[in-house]
mmCIF file of the N, C-alpha and C atoms, coordinates in Angstrom:
data_MODEL
# 
_entry.id   MODEL 
# 
loop_
_atom_site.group_PDB 
_atom_site.id 
_atom_site.type_symbol 
_atom_site.label_atom_id 
_atom_site.label_alt_id 
_atom_site.label_comp_id 
_atom_site.label_asym_id 
_atom_site.label_entity_id 
_atom_site.label_seq_id 
_atom_site.pdbx_PDB_ins_code 
_atom_site.Cartn_x 
_atom_site.Cartn_y 
_atom_site.Cartn_z 
_atom_site.occupancy 
_atom_site.B_iso_or_equiv 
_atom_site.pdbx_formal_charge 
_atom_site.auth_seq_id 
_atom_site.auth_comp_id 
_atom_site.auth_asym_id 
_atom_site.auth_atom_id 
_atom_site.pdbx_PDB_model_num 
ATOM 1   N N  . MET A 1 1  ? 66.238 -32.379 -32.849 1.00 0.00 ? 1  MET A N  1 
ATOM 2   C CA . MET A 1 1  ? 65.446 -32.464 -31.639 1.00 0.00 ? 1  MET A CA 1 
ATOM 3   C C  . MET A 1 1  ? 65.533 -33.896 -31.106 1.00 0.00 ? 1  MET A C  1 
ATOM 4   N N  . MET A 1 2  ? 65.784 -34.006 -29.819 1.00 0.00 ? 2  MET A N  1 
ATOM 5   C CA . MET A 1 2  ? 65.916 -35.315 -29.169 1.00 0.00 ? 2  MET A CA 1 
ATOM 6   C C  . MET A 1 2  ? 64.735 -35.553 -28.232 1.00 0.00 ? 2  MET A C  1 
ATOM 7   N N  . ASP A 1 3  ? 64.279 -36.799 -28.166 1.00 0.00 ? 3  ASP A N  1 
ATOM 8   C CA . ASP A 1 3  ? 63.216 -37.187 -27.250 1.00 0.00 ? 3  ASP A CA 1 
ATOM 9   C C  . ASP A 1 3  ? 63.789 -37.243 -25.840 1.00 0.00 ? 3  ASP A C  1 
ATOM 10  N N  . ARG A 1 4  ? 63.180 -36.530 -24.897 1.00 0.00 ? 4  ARG A N  1 
ATOM 11  C CA . ARG A 1 4  ? 63.697 -36.500 -23.529 1.00 0.00 ? 4  ARG A CA 1 
ATOM 12  C C  . ARG A 1 4  ? 63.634 -37.861 -22.858 1.00 0.00 ? 4  ARG A C  1 
ATOM 13  N N  . ALA A 1 5  ? 62.603 -38.613 -23.137 1.00 0.00 ? 5  ALA A N  1 
ATOM 14  C CA . ALA A 1 5  ? 62.406 -39.904 -22.462 1.00 0.00 ? 5  ALA A CA 1 
ATOM 15  C C  . ALA A 1 5  ? 63.364 -40.975 -22.958 1.00 0.00 ? 5  ALA A C  1 
ATOM 16  N N  . THR A 1 6  ? 63.594 -41.033 -24.274 1.00 0.00 ? 6  THR A N  1 
ATOM 17  C CA . THR A 1 6  ? 64.404 -42.117 -24.844 1.00 0.00 ? 6  THR A CA 1 
ATOM 18  C C  . THR A 1 6  ? 65.813 -41.692 -25.221 1.00 0.00 ? 6  THR A C  1 
ATOM 19  N N  . GLY A 1 7  ? 66.028 -40.382 -25.385 1.00 0.00 ? 7  GLY A N  1 
ATOM 20  C CA . GLY A 1 7  ? 67.329 -39.905 -25.833 1.00 0.00 ? 7  GLY A CA 1 
ATOM 21  C C  . GLY A 1 7  ? 67.571 -40.096 -27.315 1.00 0.00 ? 7  GLY A C  1 
ATOM 22  N N  . ARG A 1 8  ? 66.559 -40.577 -28.034 1.00 0.00 ? 8  ARG A N  1 
ATOM 23  C CA . ARG A 1 8  ? 66.674 -40.813 -29.480 1.00 0.00 ? 8  ARG A CA 1 
ATOM 24  C C  . ARG A 1 8  ? 66.191 -39.588 -30.254 1.00 0.00 ? 8  ARG A C  1 
ATOM 25  N N  . PRO A 1 9  ? 66.673 -39.414 -31.484 1.00 0.00 ? 9  PRO A N  1 
ATOM 26  C CA . PRO A 1 9  ? 66.195 -38.298 -32.305 1.00 0.00 ? 9  PRO A CA 1 
ATOM 27  C C  . PRO A 1 9  ? 64.696 -38.408 -32.564 1.00 0.00 ? 9  PRO A C  1 
ATOM 28  N N  . ARG A 1 10 ? 64.014 -37.279 -32.548 1.00 0.00 ? 10 ARG A N  1 
ATOM 29  C CA . ARG A 1 10 ? 62.577 -37.256 -32.793 1.00 0.00 ? 10 ARG A CA 1 
ATOM 30  C C  . ARG A 1 10 ? 62.234 -37.177 -34.274 1.00 0.00 ? 10 ARG A C  1 
ATOM 31  N N  . GLY A 1 11 ? 63.221 -36.963 -35.111 1.00 0.00 ? 11 GLY A N  1 
ATOM 32  C CA . GLY A 1 11 ? 62.975 -36.978 -36.550 1.00 0.00 ? 11 GLY A CA 1 
ATOM 33  C C  . GLY A 1 11 ? 62.608 -35.629 -37.127 1.00 0.00 ? 11 GLY A C  1 
ATOM 34  N N  . PHE A 1 12 ? 62.850 -34.544 -36.374 1.00 0.00 ? 12 PHE A N  1 
ATOM 35  C CA . PHE A 1 12 ? 62.610 -33.227 -36.935 1.00 0.00 ? 12 PHE A CA 1 
ATOM 36  C C  . PHE A 1 12 ? 63.571 -32.235 -36.317 1.00 0.00 ? 12 PHE A C  1 
ATOM 37  N N  . GLY A 1 13 ? 63.645 -31.065 -36.911 1.00 0.00 ? 13 GLY A N  1 
ATOM 38  C CA . GLY A 1 13 ? 64.508 -30.009 -36.413 1.00 0.00 ? 13 GLY A CA 1 
ATOM 39  C C  . GLY A 1 13 ? 64.050 -28.677 -36.964 1.00 0.00 ? 13 GLY A C  1 
ATOM 40  N N  . PHE A 1 14 ? 64.710 -27.632 -36.535 1.00 0.00 ? 14 PHE A N  1 
ATOM 41  C CA . PHE A 1 14 ? 64.376 -26.285 -36.967 1.00 0.00 ? 14 PHE A CA 1 
ATOM 42  C C  . PHE A 1 14 ? 65.600 -25.652 -37.601 1.00 0.00 ? 14 PHE A C  1 
ATOM 43  N N  . VAL A 1 15 ? 65.371 -24.902 -38.681 1.00 0.00 ? 15 VAL A N  1 
ATOM 44  C CA . VAL A 1 15 ? 66.437 -24.187 -39.376 1.00 0.00 ? 15 VAL A CA 1 
ATOM 45  C C  . VAL A 1 15 ? 65.980 -22.746 -39.534 1.00 0.00 ? 15 VAL A C  1 
ATOM 46  N N  . THR A 1 16 ? 66.864 -21.807 -39.232 1.00 0.00 ? 16 THR A N  1 
ATOM 47  C CA . THR A 1 16 ? 66.549 -20.388 -39.399 1.00 0.00 ? 16 THR A CA 1 
ATOM 48  C C  . THR A 1 16 ? 67.173 -19.905 -40.695 1.00 0.00 ? 16 THR A C  1 
ATOM 49  N N  . MET A 1 17 ? 66.380 -19.250 -41.515 1.00 0.00 ? 17 MET A N  1 
ATOM 50  C CA . MET A 1 17 ? 66.870 -18.719 -42.786 1.00 0.00 ? 17 MET A CA 1 
ATOM 51  C C  . MET A 1 17 ? 66.973 -17.195 -42.664 1.00 0.00 ? 17 MET A C  1 
ATOM 52  N N  . SER A 1 18 ? 67.780 -16.602 -43.540 1.00 0.00 ? 18 SER A N  1 
ATOM 53  C CA . SER A 1 18 ? 68.004 -15.158 -43.458 1.00 0.00 ? 18 SER A CA 1 
ATOM 54  C C  . SER A 1 18 ? 66.883 -14.338 -44.088 1.00 0.00 ? 18 SER A C  1 
ATOM 55  N N  . SER A 1 19 ? 66.059 -14.980 -44.913 1.00 0.00 ? 19 SER A N  1 
ATOM 56  C CA . SER A 1 19 ? 64.949 -14.246 -45.541 1.00 0.00 ? 19 SER A CA 1 
ATOM 57  C C  . SER A 1 19 ? 63.834 -15.216 -45.906 1.00 0.00 ? 19 SER A C  1 
ATOM 58  N N  . PRO A 1 20 ? 62.609 -14.698 -46.047 1.00 0.00 ? 20 PRO A N  1 
ATOM 59  C CA . PRO A 1 20 ? 61.502 -15.563 -46.485 1.00 0.00 ? 20 PRO A CA 1 
ATOM 60  C C  . PRO A 1 20 ? 61.757 -16.165 -47.865 1.00 0.00 ? 20 PRO A C  1 
ATOM 61  N N  . GLU A 1 21 ? 62.438 -15.426 -48.737 1.00 0.00 ? 21 GLU A N  1 
ATOM 62  C CA . GLU A 1 21 ? 62.735 -15.936 -50.074 1.00 0.00 ? 21 GLU A CA 1 
ATOM 63  C C  . GLU A 1 21 ? 63.696 -17.131 -49.991 1.00 0.00 ? 21 GLU A C  1 
ATOM 64  N N  . GLU A 1 22 ? 64.699 -17.020 -49.139 1.00 0.00 ? 22 GLU A N  1 
ATOM 65  C CA . GLU A 1 22 ? 65.646 -18.119 -48.959 1.00 0.00 ? 22 GLU A CA 1 
ATOM 66  C C  . GLU A 1 22 ? 64.932 -19.347 -48.395 1.00 0.00 ? 22 GLU A C  1 
ATOM 67  N N  . ALA A 1 23 ? 64.018 -19.120 -47.454 1.00 0.00 ? 23 ALA A N  1 
ATOM 68  C CA . ALA A 1 23 ? 63.252 -20.228 -46.877 1.00 0.00 ? 23 ALA A CA 1 
ATOM 69  C C  . ALA A 1 23 ? 62.418 -20.923 -47.944 1.00 0.00 ? 23 ALA A C  1 
ATOM 70  N N  . GLN A 1 24 ? 61.761 -20.148 -48.808 1.00 0.00 ? 24 GLN A N  1 
ATOM 71  C CA . GLN A 1 24 ? 60.930 -20.736 -49.852 1.00 0.00 ? 24 GLN A CA 1 
ATOM 72  C C  . GLN A 1 24 ? 61.766 -21.523 -50.844 1.00 0.00 ? 24 GLN A C  1 
ATOM 73  N N  . LYS A 1 25 ? 62.954 -21.031 -51.163 1.00 0.00 ? 25 LYS A N  1 
ATOM 74  C CA . LYS A 1 25 ? 63.850 -21.775 -52.067 1.00 0.00 ? 25 LYS A CA 1 
ATOM 75  C C  . LYS A 1 25 ? 64.235 -23.119 -51.459 1.00 0.00 ? 25 LYS A C  1 
ATOM 76  N N  . ALA A 1 26 ? 64.524 -23.131 -50.163 1.00 0.00 ? 26 ALA A N  1 
ATOM 77  C CA . ALA A 1 26 ? 64.894 -24.383 -49.492 1.00 0.00 ? 26 ALA A CA 1 
ATOM 78  C C  . ALA A 1 26 ? 63.721 -25.357 -49.489 1.00 0.00 ? 26 ALA A C  1 
ATOM 79  N N  . ILE A 1 27 ? 62.525 -24.842 -49.257 1.00 0.00 ? 27 ILE A N  1 
ATOM 80  C CA . ILE A 1 27 ? 61.332 -25.694 -49.277 1.00 0.00 ? 27 ILE A CA 1 
ATOM 81  C C  . ILE A 1 27 ? 61.143 -26.279 -50.670 1.00 0.00 ? 27 ILE A C  1 
ATOM 82  N N  . ASP A 1 28 ? 61.222 -25.434 -51.682 1.00 0.00 ? 28 ASP A N  1 
ATOM 83  C CA . ASP A 1 28 ? 61.039 -25.895 -53.061 1.00 0.00 ? 28 ASP A CA 1 
ATOM 84  C C  . ASP A 1 28 ? 62.090 -26.930 -53.450 1.00 0.00 ? 28 ASP A C  1 
ATOM 85  N N  . ALA A 1 29 ? 63.331 -26.749 -52.997 1.00 0.00 ? 29 ALA A N  1 
ATOM 86  C CA . ALA A 1 29 ? 64.417 -27.673 -53.346 1.00 0.00 ? 29 ALA A CA 1 
ATOM 87  C C  . ALA A 1 29 ? 64.267 -29.016 -52.634 1.00 0.00 ? 29 ALA A C  1 
ATOM 88  N N  . SER A 1 30 ? 63.521 -29.066 -51.534 1.00 0.00 ? 30 SER A N  1 
ATOM 89  C CA . SER A 1 30 ? 63.416 -30.315 -50.770 1.00 0.00 ? 30 SER A CA 1 
ATOM 90  C C  . SER A 1 30 ? 62.229 -31.178 -51.180 1.00 0.00 ? 30 SER A C  1 
ATOM 91  N N  . ILE A 1 31 ? 61.337 -30.657 -51.990 1.00 0.00 ? 31 ILE A N  1 
ATOM 92  C CA . ILE A 1 31 ? 60.170 -31.425 -52.422 1.00 0.00 ? 31 ILE A CA 1 
ATOM 93  C C  . ILE A 1 31 ? 60.627 -32.663 -53.188 1.00 0.00 ? 31 ILE A C  1 
ATOM 94  N N  . GLY A 1 32 ? 60.155 -33.822 -52.758 1.00 0.00 ? 32 GLY A N  1 
ATOM 95  C CA . GLY A 1 32 ? 60.487 -35.078 -53.415 1.00 0.00 ? 32 GLY A CA 1 
ATOM 96  C C  . GLY A 1 32 ? 61.820 -35.673 -52.999 1.00 0.00 ? 32 GLY A C  1 
ATOM 97  N N  . LYS A 1 33 ? 62.520 -35.047 -52.074 1.00 0.00 ? 33 LYS A N  1 
ATOM 98  C CA . LYS A 1 33 ? 63.824 -35.544 -51.621 1.00 0.00 ? 33 LYS A CA 1 
ATOM 99  C C  . LYS A 1 33 ? 63.658 -36.462 -50.421 1.00 0.00 ? 33 LYS A C  1 
ATOM 100 N N  . SER A 1 34 ? 64.682 -37.285 -50.173 1.00 0.00 ? 34 SER A N  1 
ATOM 101 C CA . SER A 1 34 ? 64.673 -38.152 -48.999 1.00 0.00 ? 34 SER A CA 1 
ATOM 102 C C  . SER A 1 34 ? 66.059 -38.176 -48.381 1.00 0.00 ? 34 SER A C  1 
ATOM 103 N N  . VAL A 1 35 ? 66.109 -38.515 -47.109 1.00 0.00 ? 35 VAL A N  1 
ATOM 104 C CA . VAL A 1 35 ? 67.358 -38.661 -46.368 1.00 0.00 ? 35 VAL A CA 1 
ATOM 105 C C  . VAL A 1 35 ? 67.295 -40.003 -45.651 1.00 0.00 ? 35 VAL A C  1 
ATOM 106 N N  . ASP A 1 36 ? 68.296 -40.830 -45.876 1.00 0.00 ? 36 ASP A N  1 
ATOM 107 C CA . ASP A 1 36 ? 68.345 -42.169 -45.269 1.00 0.00 ? 36 ASP A CA 1 
ATOM 108 C C  . ASP A 1 36 ? 67.055 -42.946 -45.490 1.00 0.00 ? 36 ASP A C  1 
ATOM 109 N N  . GLY A 1 37 ? 66.476 -42.799 -46.683 1.00 0.00 ? 37 GLY A N  1 
ATOM 110 C CA . GLY A 1 37 ? 65.274 -43.539 -47.030 1.00 0.00 ? 37 GLY A CA 1 
ATOM 111 C C  . GLY A 1 37 ? 63.972 -42.950 -46.496 1.00 0.00 ? 37 GLY A C  1 
ATOM 112 N N  . ARG A 1 38 ? 64.054 -41.799 -45.839 1.00 0.00 ? 38 ARG A N  1 
ATOM 113 C CA . ARG A 1 38 ? 62.841 -41.164 -45.293 1.00 0.00 ? 38 ARG A CA 1 
ATOM 114 C C  . ARG A 1 38 ? 62.538 -39.905 -46.080 1.00 0.00 ? 38 ARG A C  1 
ATOM 115 N N  . ALA A 1 39 ? 61.285 -39.778 -46.529 1.00 0.00 ? 39 ALA A N  1 
ATOM 116 C CA . ALA A 1 39 ? 60.872 -38.606 -47.298 1.00 0.00 ? 39 ALA A CA 1 
ATOM 117 C C  . ALA A 1 39 ? 60.921 -37.363 -46.424 1.00 0.00 ? 39 ALA A C  1 
ATOM 118 N N  . LEU A 1 40 ? 61.425 -36.255 -46.994 1.00 0.00 ? 40 LEU A N  1 
ATOM 119 C CA . LEU A 1 40 ? 61.474 -34.990 -46.270 1.00 0.00 ? 40 LEU A CA 1 
ATOM 120 C C  . LEU A 1 40 ? 60.139 -34.268 -46.365 1.00 0.00 ? 40 LEU A C  1 
ATOM 121 N N  . THR A 1 41 ? 59.754 -33.650 -45.283 1.00 0.00 ? 41 THR A N  1 
ATOM 122 C CA . THR A 1 41 ? 58.625 -32.733 -45.263 1.00 0.00 ? 41 THR A CA 1 
ATOM 123 C C  . THR A 1 41 ? 59.152 -31.447 -44.661 1.00 0.00 ? 41 THR A C  1 
ATOM 124 N N  . VAL A 1 42 ? 59.060 -30.357 -45.404 1.00 0.00 ? 42 VAL A N  1 
ATOM 125 C CA . VAL A 1 42 ? 59.581 -29.076 -44.931 1.00 0.00 ? 42 VAL A CA 1 
ATOM 126 C C  . VAL A 1 42 ? 58.437 -28.085 -44.895 1.00 0.00 ? 42 VAL A C  1 
ATOM 127 N N  . ASN A 1 43 ? 58.263 -27.444 -43.743 1.00 0.00 ? 43 ASN A N  1 
ATOM 128 C CA . ASN A 1 43 ? 57.213 -26.456 -43.555 1.00 0.00 ? 43 ASN A CA 1 
ATOM 129 C C  . ASN A 1 43 ? 57.776 -25.231 -42.856 1.00 0.00 ? 43 ASN A C  1 
ATOM 130 N N  . ILE A 1 44 ? 57.093 -24.125 -42.985 1.00 0.00 ? 44 ILE A N  1 
ATOM 131 C CA . ILE A 1 44 ? 57.452 -22.933 -42.221 1.00 0.00 ? 44 ILE A CA 1 
ATOM 132 C C  . ILE A 1 44 ? 56.824 -23.075 -40.843 1.00 0.00 ? 44 ILE A C  1 
ATOM 133 N N  . ALA A 1 45 ? 57.637 -22.875 -39.802 1.00 0.00 ? 45 ALA A N  1 
ATOM 134 C CA . ALA A 1 45 ? 57.166 -23.033 -38.421 1.00 0.00 ? 45 ALA A CA 1 
ATOM 135 C C  . ALA A 1 45 ? 56.138 -21.966 -38.084 1.00 0.00 ? 45 ALA A C  1 
ATOM 136 N N  . LYS A 1 46 ? 55.170 -22.361 -37.288 1.00 0.00 ? 46 LYS A N  1 
ATOM 137 C CA . LYS A 1 46 ? 54.124 -21.450 -36.819 1.00 0.00 ? 46 LYS A CA 1 
ATOM 138 C C  . LYS A 1 46 ? 54.172 -21.418 -35.299 1.00 0.00 ? 46 LYS A C  1 
ATOM 139 N N  . PRO A 1 47 ? 53.723 -20.331 -34.699 1.00 0.00 ? 47 PRO A N  1 
ATOM 140 C CA . PRO A 1 47 ? 53.719 -20.276 -33.226 1.00 0.00 ? 47 PRO A CA 1 
ATOM 141 C C  . PRO A 1 47 ? 52.847 -21.383 -32.648 1.00 0.00 ? 47 PRO A C  1 
ATOM 142 N N  . ARG A 1 48 ? 53.241 -21.849 -31.459 1.00 0.00 ? 48 ARG A N  1 
ATOM 143 C CA . ARG A 1 48 ? 52.448 -22.875 -30.776 1.00 0.00 ? 48 ARG A CA 1 
ATOM 144 C C  . ARG A 1 48 ? 51.067 -22.355 -30.433 1.00 0.00 ? 48 ARG A C  1 
ATOM 145 N N  . GLU A 1 49 ? 50.094 -23.251 -30.524 1.00 0.00 ? 49 GLU A N  1 
ATOM 146 C CA . GLU A 1 49 ? 48.741 -22.900 -30.102 1.00 0.00 ? 49 GLU A CA 1 
ATOM 147 C C  . GLU A 1 49 ? 48.653 -23.036 -28.591 1.00 0.00 ? 49 GLU A C  1 
ATOM 148 N N  . GLU A 1 50 ? 47.845 -22.209 -27.972 1.00 0.00 ? 50 GLU A N  1 
ATOM 149 C CA . GLU A 1 50 ? 47.650 -22.292 -26.529 1.00 0.00 ? 50 GLU A CA 1 
ATOM 150 C C  . GLU A 1 50 ? 46.955 -23.600 -26.189 1.00 0.00 ? 50 GLU A C  1 
ATOM 151 N N  . ARG A 1 51 ? 47.408 -24.231 -25.108 1.00 0.00 ? 51 ARG A N  1 
ATOM 152 C CA . ARG A 1 51 ? 46.797 -25.478 -24.653 1.00 0.00 ? 51 ARG A CA 1 
ATOM 153 C C  . ARG A 1 51 ? 46.257 -25.284 -23.257 1.00 0.00 ? 51 ARG A C  1 
ATOM 154 N N  . ALA A 1 52 ? 45.293 -26.115 -22.906 1.00 0.00 ? 52 ALA A N  1 
ATOM 155 C CA . ALA A 1 52 ? 44.763 -26.090 -21.546 1.00 0.00 ? 52 ALA A CA 1 
ATOM 156 C C  . ALA A 1 52 ? 45.832 -26.594 -20.585 1.00 0.00 ? 52 ALA A C  1 
ATOM 157 N N  . PRO A 1 53 ? 45.943 -26.006 -19.408 1.00 0.00 ? 53 PRO A N  1 
ATOM 158 C CA . PRO A 1 53 ? 46.943 -26.487 -18.455 1.00 0.00 ? 53 PRO A CA 1 
ATOM 159 C C  . PRO A 1 53 ? 46.680 -27.929 -18.037 1.00 0.00 ? 53 PRO A C  1 
ATOM 160 N N  . GLY A 1 54 ? 47.738 -28.669 -17.758 1.00 0.00 ? 54 GLY A N  1 
ATOM 161 C CA . GLY A 1 54 ? 47.585 -30.041 -17.272 1.00 0.00 ? 54 GLY A CA 1 
ATOM 162 C C  . GLY A 1 54 ? 47.366 -31.069 -18.350 1.00 0.00 ? 54 GLY A C  1 
ATOM 163 N N  . GLY A 1 55 ? 47.645 -30.754 -19.593 1.00 0.00 ? 55 GLY A N  1 
ATOM 164 C CA . GLY A 1 55 ? 47.552 -31.762 -20.638 1.00 0.00 ? 55 GLY A CA 1 
ATOM 165 C C  . GLY A 1 55 ? 46.233 -31.796 -21.375 1.00 0.00 ? 55 GLY A C  1 
ATOM 166 N N  . GLY A 1 56 ? 45.322 -30.879 -21.065 1.00 0.00 ? 56 GLY A N  1 
ATOM 167 C CA . GLY A 1 56 ? 44.118 -30.786 -21.874 1.00 0.00 ? 56 GLY A CA 1 
ATOM 168 C C  . GLY A 1 56 ? 42.969 -31.635 -21.417 1.00 0.00 ? 56 GLY A C  1 
ATOM 169 N N  . ASP A 1 57 ? 42.541 -32.571 -22.269 1.00 0.00 ? 57 ASP A N  1 
ATOM 170 C CA . ASP A 1 57 ? 41.275 -33.270 -22.091 1.00 0.00 ? 57 ASP A CA 1 
ATOM 171 C C  . ASP A 1 57 ? 41.421 -34.576 -21.309 1.00 0.00 ? 57 ASP A C  1 
ATOM 172 N N  . ARG A 1 58 ? 42.138 -34.559 -20.227 1.00 0.00 ? 58 ARG A N  1 
ATOM 173 C CA . ARG A 1 58 ? 42.284 -35.776 -19.424 1.00 0.00 ? 58 ARG A CA 1 
ATOM 174 C C  . ARG A 1 58 ? 41.180 -35.841 -18.389 1.00 0.00 ? 58 ARG A C  1 
ATOM 175 N N  . ARG A 1 59 ? 40.759 -37.056 -18.104 1.00 0.00 ? 59 ARG A N  1 
ATOM 176 C CA . ARG A 1 59 ? 39.705 -37.248 -17.111 1.00 0.00 ? 59 ARG A CA 1 
ATOM 177 C C  . ARG A 1 59 ? 40.299 -37.255 -15.712 1.00 0.00 ? 59 ARG A C  1 
ATOM 178 N N  . GLN A 1 60 ? 39.551 -36.739 -14.782 1.00 0.00 ? 60 GLN A N  1 
ATOM 179 C CA . GLN A 1 60 ? 39.986 -36.726 -13.395 1.00 0.00 ? 60 GLN A CA 1 
ATOM 180 C C  . GLN A 1 60 ? 39.956 -38.132 -12.831 1.00 0.00 ? 60 GLN A C  1 
ATOM 181 N N  . TYR A 1 61 ? 40.960 -38.502 -12.049 1.00 0.00 ? 61 TYR A N  1 
ATOM 182 C CA . TYR A 1 61 ? 40.978 -39.793 -11.384 1.00 0.00 ? 61 TYR A CA 1 
ATOM 183 C C  . TYR A 1 61 ? 40.315 -39.624 -10.035 1.00 0.00 ? 61 TYR A C  1 
ATOM 184 N N  . SER A 1 62 ? 39.280 -40.401 -9.769  1.00 0.00 ? 62 SER A N  1 
ATOM 185 C CA . SER A 1 62 ? 38.527 -40.247 -8.519  1.00 0.00 ? 62 SER A CA 1 
ATOM 186 C C  . SER A 1 62 ? 39.082 -41.102 -7.396  1.00 0.00 ? 62 SER A C  1 
ATOM 187 N N  . GLY A 1 63 ? 39.928 -42.069 -7.729  1.00 0.00 ? 63 GLY A N  1 
ATOM 188 C CA . GLY A 1 63 ? 40.491 -42.924 -6.697  1.00 0.00 ? 63 GLY A CA 1 
ATOM 189 C C  . GLY A 1 63 ? 39.622 -44.130 -6.390  1.00 0.00 ? 63 GLY A C  1 
ATOM 190 N N  . GLU A 1 64 ? 38.447 -44.213 -6.959  1.00 0.00 ? 64 GLU A N  1 
ATOM 191 C CA . GLU A 1 64 ? 37.547 -45.341 -6.707  1.00 0.00 ? 64 GLU A CA 1 
ATOM 192 C C  . GLU A 1 64 ? 37.728 -46.396 -7.789  1.00 0.00 ? 64 GLU A C  1 
ATOM 193 N N  . ARG A 1 65 ? 37.618 -47.640 -7.381  1.00 0.00 ? 65 ARG A N  1 
ATOM 194 C CA . ARG A 1 65 ? 37.686 -48.752 -8.339  1.00 0.00 ? 65 ARG A CA 1 
ATOM 195 C C  . ARG A 1 65 ? 36.321 -49.408 -8.424  1.00 0.00 ? 65 ARG A C  1 
ATOM 196 N N  . SER A 1 66 ? 35.970 -49.820 -9.597  1.00 0.00 ? 66 SER A N  1 
ATOM 197 C CA . SER A 1 66 ? 34.715 -50.554 -9.716  1.00 0.00 ? 66 SER A CA 1 
ATOM 198 C C  . SER A 1 66 ? 34.985 -52.016 -9.408  1.00 0.00 ? 66 SER A C  1 
ATOM 199 N N  . ARG A 1 67 ? 34.036 -52.658 -8.748  1.00 0.00 ? 67 ARG A N  1 
ATOM 200 C CA . ARG A 1 67 ? 34.200 -54.075 -8.387  1.00 0.00 ? 67 ARG A CA 1 
ATOM 201 C C  . ARG A 1 67 ? 33.182 -54.903 -9.139  1.00 0.00 ? 67 ARG A C  1 
ATOM 202 N N  . TYR A 1 68 ? 33.640 -56.006 -9.698  1.00 0.00 ? 68 TYR A N  1 
ATOM 203 C CA . TYR A 1 68 ? 32.739 -56.883 -10.466 1.00 0.00 ? 68 TYR A CA 1 
ATOM 204 C C  . TYR A 1 68 ? 32.641 -58.214 -9.814  1.00 0.00 ? 68 TYR A C  1 
# 
């Protein structure tokens, strides 16, 4: 996965396995391993959670500035 803004790798990716058993074997084999000095973390992907449109909990900009 590449970062759209920087074009640099984001440090994660997705792999599809042919069976849940094969996926679990890969997870078990990666525990305690590292690549290029970085520890691996392997998880089973879950569906994205629904988010509020527009980025969620952002405050509305009123256009007014406070003057001190």
